[in-house]
C-alpha positions in Angstrom: 27.9 -3.1 -5.6 29.2 -3.2 -2.2 26.1 -3.6 0.3 26.0 -1.8 3.6 24.7 -3.3 6.8 21.3 -1.8 7.4 21.3 0.2 10.9 20.5 -2.6 14.1 17.6 -2.1 15.6 17.7 -1.7 19.4 15.0 -2.2 22.0 12.8 1.3 21.9 13.6 1.8 18.7 10.3 2.8 16.1 9.4 0.9 13.1 6.9 2.1 10.5 4.6 -0.1 9.0 4.1 -0.4 5.3 2.0 -2.4 2.9 3.8 -2.2 -0.7 1.7 -5.5 -1.3 -1.8 -6.6 -1.1 -4.4 -5.7 2.0 -4.2 -7.5 4.8 -6.4 -8.7 7.7 -6.5 -5.7 10.3 -6.9 -8.2 13.2 -3.8 -9.9 12.6 -2.2 -6.7 11.8 -2.6 -5.6 15.6 -1.5 -8.8 16.5 1.8 -8.3 15.1 2.4 -5.0 16.5 1.4 -5.9 19.7 4.1 -8.9 19.3 6.6 -6.3 18.2 6.3 -4.2 21.0 6.4 -6.9 23.7 9.9 -7.3 21.8 10.7 -3.8 23.2 9.9 -1.8 19.9 7.7 1.2 19.3 5.5 0.6 16.4 3.7 3.7 13.8 0.9 2.3 11.9 0.2 5.1 9.3 -3.8 5.5 8.2 -2.7 5.4 4.4 -1.7 1.3 4.5 -5.5 1.0 5.0 -6.7 2.2 1.6 -8.2 -0.7 -0.8 -7.7 -0.8 -4.7 -9.0 -4.3 -5.6 -6.5 -6.9 -4.1 -3.7 -4.2 -3.3 -3.7 -2.2 0.2 -4.0 1.1 -2.1 -2.8 2.9 -5.0 0.3 2.2 -6.1 1.3 5.7 -5.8 0.0 5.7 -2.2 1.7 2.4 -1.0 5.3 4.0 -2.6 4.6 7.5 -0.8 4.0 5.7 2.5 7.7 3.9 2.3 9.1 7.2 1.1 7.4 9.0 3.9 8.5 6.6 6.5 12.2 6.6 4.9 12.7 10.2 5.1 11.5 10.3 9.1 14.6 10.4 11.4 12.6 9.0 14.0 12.1 5.7 12.0 14.4 3.0 12.5 13.0 0.3 10.4 10.4 -0.6 8.3 8.3 -3.8 8.2 6.0 -4.9 5.5 2.1 -5.5 6.5 2.2 -8.9 4.5 2.9 -10.3 0.8 0.2 -11.3 -1.6 1.0 -9.2 -4.8 1.8 -5.5 -5.5 5.0 -4.3 -4.6 6.6 -4.5 -8.1 4.1 -2.3 -9.2 5.2 0.5 -6.8 8.7 0.3 -7.3 9.4 2.9 -10.1 7.3 5.7 -7.4 10.1 4.7 -4.5 12.9 7.5 -4.1 16.0 5.5 -4.4 17.8 8.5 -3.8 16.2 9.0 -0.6 16.3 5.7 0.7 20.2 5.0 -0.4 21.0 8.3 1.9 18.8 7.3 4.7 19.3 3.8 5.3 17.1 2.2 7.2 16.1 -1.6 8.1 13.3 -3.0 5.5 12.0 -6.5 6.9 9.8 -8.7 4.7 9.2 -11.9 2.8 6.8 -13.2 -0.3 5.8 -10.7 -2.7 8.2 -8.0 -0.6 10.7 -9.8 -2.2 10.3 -7.5 -4.8 11.1 -4.4 -2.7 13.6 -6.1 -0.6 15.7 -7.2 -3.8 15.3 -3.9 -4.7 16.7 -2.2 -1.9 19.6 -4.1 -1.9 20.3 -3.2 -5.7 19.1 0.4 -6.3 20.2 1.4 -2.5 23.1 -0.6 -1.7 21.4 -1.6 1.7 21.3 -5.2 3.4 17.3 -6.3 4.1 15.8 -9.3 6.3 14.2 -11.7 4.6 11.8 -12.1 7.5 8.0 -12.5 8.8 5.7 -9.7 7.9 3.6 -7.7 10.3 0.7 -10.3 9.7 2.9 -13.2 10.4 3.8 -12.0 13.8 0.4 -12.2 14.9 1.2 -15.6 16.5 5.0 -16.9 15.4 6.3 -20.0 16.9 9.7 -19.5 19.4 12.1 -20.1 16.7 10.5 -18.0 14.2 10.2 -15.3 16.9 14.1 -15.9 18.2 15.6 -15.7 14.4 13.3 -12.1 13.5 14.7 -10.2 16.9 18.7 -11.8 16.2 18.2 -10.7 12.5 16.7 -7.3 13.2 19.6 -6.7 16.1 22.2 -7.7 14.0 22.7 -10.9 16.3 22.1 -13.4 13.9 24.8 -15.8 13.2 23.6 -19.1 11.5 21.1 -21.1 10.8 20.5 -24.8 9.9 18.1 -26.7 8.4 18.3 -29.8 10.6 15.7 -31.4 8.4 17.0 -30.5 5.1 18.5 -32.4 2.2 22.2 -32.0 0.7 21.7 -32.3 -2.9 25.1 -31.2 -4.1 27.8 -31.4 -0.9 30.4 -28.8 -0.5 31.2 -25.4 0.7 30.5 -21.7 -1.0 31.0 -18.2 0.1 29.2 -15.3 -1.3 26.7 -12.7 -0.2 23.3 -14.1 0.4 20.5 -12.8 -1.8 17.2 -13.9 -3.1 13.6 -14.6 -1.8 10.4 -15.6 -3.5 10.8 -17.2 -6.8 7.7 -16.4 -8.3 8.4 -12.6 -7.5 11.8 -13.0 -8.9 11.1 -14.5 -12.2 8.5 -11.6 -12.6 11.2 -8.8 -11.9 13.6 -10.4 -15.5 13.6 -7.9 -18.3 12.8 -5.3 -16.0 15.5 -2.4 -14.9 14.5 -3.9 -11.2 15.7 -7.7 -12.0 17.9 -9.3 -9.6 22.0 -9.9 -10.2 23.2 -12.8 -8.6 26.5 -12.8 -9.2 29.1 -13.9 -6.4 26.0 -15.0 -4.0 24.9 -18.1 -2.6 21.2 -17.8 -3.7 18.1 -18.3 -1.9 14.9 -19.5 -2.8 11.5 -20.5 -1.4 7.8 -20.3 -2.7 4.2 -21.3 -1.7 1.3 -23.1 -3.5 3.3 -23.9 -6.5 3.2 -27.5 -8.5 6.5 -28.9 -9.4 6.5 -28.1 -12.7 5.5 -24.2 -12.3 8.7 -24.6 -10.2 10.6 -26.4 -12.8 9.5 -23.7 -15.1 10.4 -20.8 -12.9 13.8 -22.1 -12.4 14.5 -23.0 -16.1 13.4 -19.5 -17.1 15.8 -18.0 -14.7 18.4 -20.8 -16.1 18.0 -19.6 -19.8 18.2 -16.2 -18.7 22.0 -16.7 -17.5 20.7 -15.8 -13.7 22.4 -18.9 -12.0 26.0 -18.7 -13.8 27.7 -16.9 -11.4 25.8 -18.2 -8.6 28.5 -19.5 -5.9 26.0 -21.8 -3.7 22.4 -22.2 -3.5 19.6 -22.8 -0.3 16.2 -23.3 -0.6 13.1 -23.0 1.6 10.3 -25.1 2.7 8.1 -24.7 -1.0 5.0 -25.3 1.3 1.9 -26.3 0.1 3.3 -27.4 -3.6 2.0 -30.5 -4.9 4.1 -32.7 -6.1 6.5 -32.4 -3.5 8.6 -35.3 -4.0 9.5 -34.5 -7.6 11.9 -31.2 -6.0 14.9 -32.8 -5.6 15.1 -33.9 -9.1 14.2 -31.2 -10.5 16.8 -28.8 -8.5 19.3 -31.7 -9.3 18.6 -31.2 -13.0 18.6 -27.6 -13.2 21.7 -27.1 -11.1 23.7 -30.2 -12.5 25.6 -28.6 -14.7 26.9 -26.0 -12.1 30.2 -27.1 -9.9 28.4 -25.6 -6.6 26.8 -27.1 -3.6 22.9 -26.9 -2.6 21.1 -27.6 0.3 17.5 -28.1 0.1 15.0 -27.6 2.8 15.7 -24.6 5.4 12.7 -23.4 7.1 12.5 -20.4 5.9 9.7 -19.1 3.7 5.8 -19.8 4.2 6.0 -22.7 6.4 4.8 -22.7 10.0 8.5 -21.8 10.9 10.0 -18.9 9.2 13.7 -18.3 10.2 14.8 -14.5 9.2 17.6 -14.3 6.9 20.1 -10.9 6.7 20.5 -10.6 2.7 23.1 -8.8 1.5 26.0 -9.8 3.8 28.7 -12.7 2.9 27.7 -15.7 4.3 29.2 -19.5 4.3 27.0 -22.3 3.1 27.7 -25.6 4.3 26.1 -28.1 2.7 27.3 -31.0 4.3 26.8 -29.3 7.9 23.3 -28.2 6.5 24.3 -24.6 8.1 24.0 -21.2 6.7 26.5 -18.8 8.8 27.3 -15.1 8.4 30.9 -14.1 7.9 32.2 -11.2 9.8 
């Protein structure tokens, strides 16, 4: 399926805030909104996102309804997720996919929002930005903020993993896809399961010990999810126990595939979270530690 580039944002455009996942810190949310305004965007925060149900930001139907309403509003040019946590996959069946497909907008988020972003790509045929949630913009470092602005305005050309490791050398071309590993694993077997055929696959996670990362990667491999992947690039795997095992784990998992593997892009749950335009073709150069978007 051909994936359409999202409408690029311009200064003055209105971004709506959705909360498809967990409850969030109100102060951080407002600080993130202030950051968007400093970048030149307008911000709309629907009252419904302050709802609560256990650890979720309200009922599934309510969280989905906010996204549907923002998608239907012609004044809203982009939708940014409040935070990650858990919950996005629960409300996927309640989204109006025909509406989202016919009124394309920019969707931004990461972590548990991977469930939403991946589904927007596959169900609506629309590119997305894997980048900071709104609470993450409360105090972003300069590389994070610069990459975010470049991604949402359509001017991001390349990102580098300066301190990364080239586990398997070479170059590969493909559509960039992926996101949070644990979230992707839990979509397997559902109607929202990702299709990684012909993709340069990006994977990241946080707080998972090495054996769990091994188990999740093994699950995806045994499910045939890596068979037609053209290349792999990983994020930071922040706060993961026995992180020193990860290069060996990744080498084990991908050893049978003749594809480049680059580890250590500063995207995901680290201090720096470089935004990535998903759904568009890229060149992965594992030797140069580079991901470059193709025109």
